[in-house]
C-alpha positions in Angstrom: 23.4 78.5 8.5 23.2 81.3 11.1 25.9 81.2 13.7 25.0 80.8 17.4 26.3 84.3 18.0 23.8 85.7 15.4 20.9 83.7 16.9 21.5 84.9 20.4 21.8 88.5 19.2 18.5 88.2 17.3 16.7 86.8 20.4 18.0 89.8 22.5 16.7 92.2 19.8 13.3 90.5 19.9 13.1 90.8 23.7 13.4 94.6 23.3 10.7 94.8 20.6 8.2 97.4 21.7 10.3 98.8 24.6 10.9 102.6 24.5 14.4 102.0 26.1 16.1 98.6 25.6 16.3 96.6 28.9 18.2 93.6 27.3 21.8 94.0 26.1 23.9 91.5 24.3 27.7 91.4 24.1 30.1 88.8 22.6 33.7 88.5 23.8 36.0 87.0 26.4 35.8 87.9 30.1 38.5 90.6 29.9 36.5 92.4 27.2 33.3 92.3 29.3 34.8 93.9 32.4 35.4 97.2 30.6 31.8 97.5 29.3 29.6 100.2 30.8 26.7 98.9 32.7 23.7 100.9 34.1 23.9 101.0 37.9 20.2 100.3 38.4 20.3 97.8 41.3 17.9 99.9 43.3 15.1 99.4 40.8 12.6 96.5 40.9 14.0 93.5 38.9 11.6 93.9 36.0 12.8 97.5 35.4 16.6 96.7 35.6 18.8 96.2 32.6 19.6 92.5 31.8 22.9 91.6 30.3 23.4 88.5 28.1 27.1 88.1 27.6 28.4 85.3 25.3 31.9 84.7 26.5 33.1 82.2 23.9 31.9 79.5 21.5 34.0 76.6 20.4 32.8 74.9 17.2 33.5 71.2 16.6 32.6 70.4 13.0 31.4 66.8 12.6 32.2 65.6 9.1 30.4 62.8 7.0 32.3 60.2 4.9 32.5 62.7 2.0 34.2 65.5 4.0 31.0 67.6 4.3 29.9 69.1 7.5 27.1 67.0 9.0 26.6 69.1 12.1 28.4 71.5 14.3 28.7 71.0 18.1 29.0 74.3 19.9 30.4 74.5 23.4 30.8 77.7 25.4 29.7 79.9 28.2 27.3 82.8 28.5 26.2 85.0 31.4 22.8 86.3 32.3 23.3 89.3 34.7 21.7 92.2 36.4 23.0 95.0 38.6 23.3 94.6 42.4 25.0 96.3 45.3 28.2 95.1 47.0 26.4 96.1 50.2 23.3 93.9 49.6 22.4 92.5 53.1 22.9 88.8 52.3 23.4 86.2 49.6 19.8 85.1 50.3 18.6 88.6 49.5 20.6 88.6 46.2 19.2 85.2 45.4 15.6 86.0 46.0 15.6 89.5 44.4 17.4 88.7 41.1 19.6 85.5 40.8 16.6 83.2 41.1 14.7 85.3 38.5 17.7 85.3 36.2 17.8 81.5 36.4 14.3 81.3 35.2 15.0 83.9 32.5 18.0 81.9 31.2 15.8 78.8 30.9 13.2 80.8 28.9 16.0 82.1 26.7 17.2 78.5 26.1 13.7 77.6 25.0 13.6 80.6 22.6 16.8 79.3 21.0 15.3 75.9 20.3 11.8 77.0 19.0 10.1 74.8 16.5 12.0 75.2 13.2 15.3 76.1 14.8 18.4 74.3 13.7 19.7 74.3 17.4 19.4 71.4 19.8 20.6 72.0 23.4 22.4 68.9 24.7 23.8 70.3 27.9 22.8 73.5 29.9 24.7 73.9 33.2 23.7 76.8 35.4 26.2 78.3 37.9 25.3 81.2 40.2 27.7 84.2 40.1 27.8 87.3 42.2 29.6 90.7 42.3 31.4 90.1 39.0 33.0 92.8 36.9 33.4 96.4 37.9 29.7 97.0 38.3 28.8 94.3 40.8 26.6 92.2 38.5 24.9 89.1 39.8 23.2 86.3 38.0 24.2 83.0 36.4 26.9 81.6 34.1 25.7 78.9 31.7 28.0 76.3 30.3 26.4 74.8 27.2 26.7 72.2 24.5 24.5 72.8 21.5 24.2 70.9 18.3 23.7 73.1 15.2 22.4 71.2 12.2 
């Protein structure tokens, strides 16, 4: 069975299929590792031309065992971020929301649907979206998703 980390990485690779320069970037690791990553400062570009960052912060795996000690399913809980560049000097939160946070909310829902396509072994049980702004050294805005996913 593929891990959740591998599945997310494959989805990001598929999003870049056919693009001359990749716009979607995946990273796995705790918050303190994400802060030292280099990010393109492209907040002045239209949203569809900006780099998007999908950062899986952690995954906790709870193995559910059957009566014979075999793994019946794995329940994954964790957090991931869907981010794009912004400017600390953006005129207002409403501006940030309308220009990219709202679009990243829609994108993270589409991403969730890609994870659970027909034939996938993943079933999303909980998907909590929290807006974030000006995080990490590069002033990234977007959403943090707290999730619970059953992997069969």
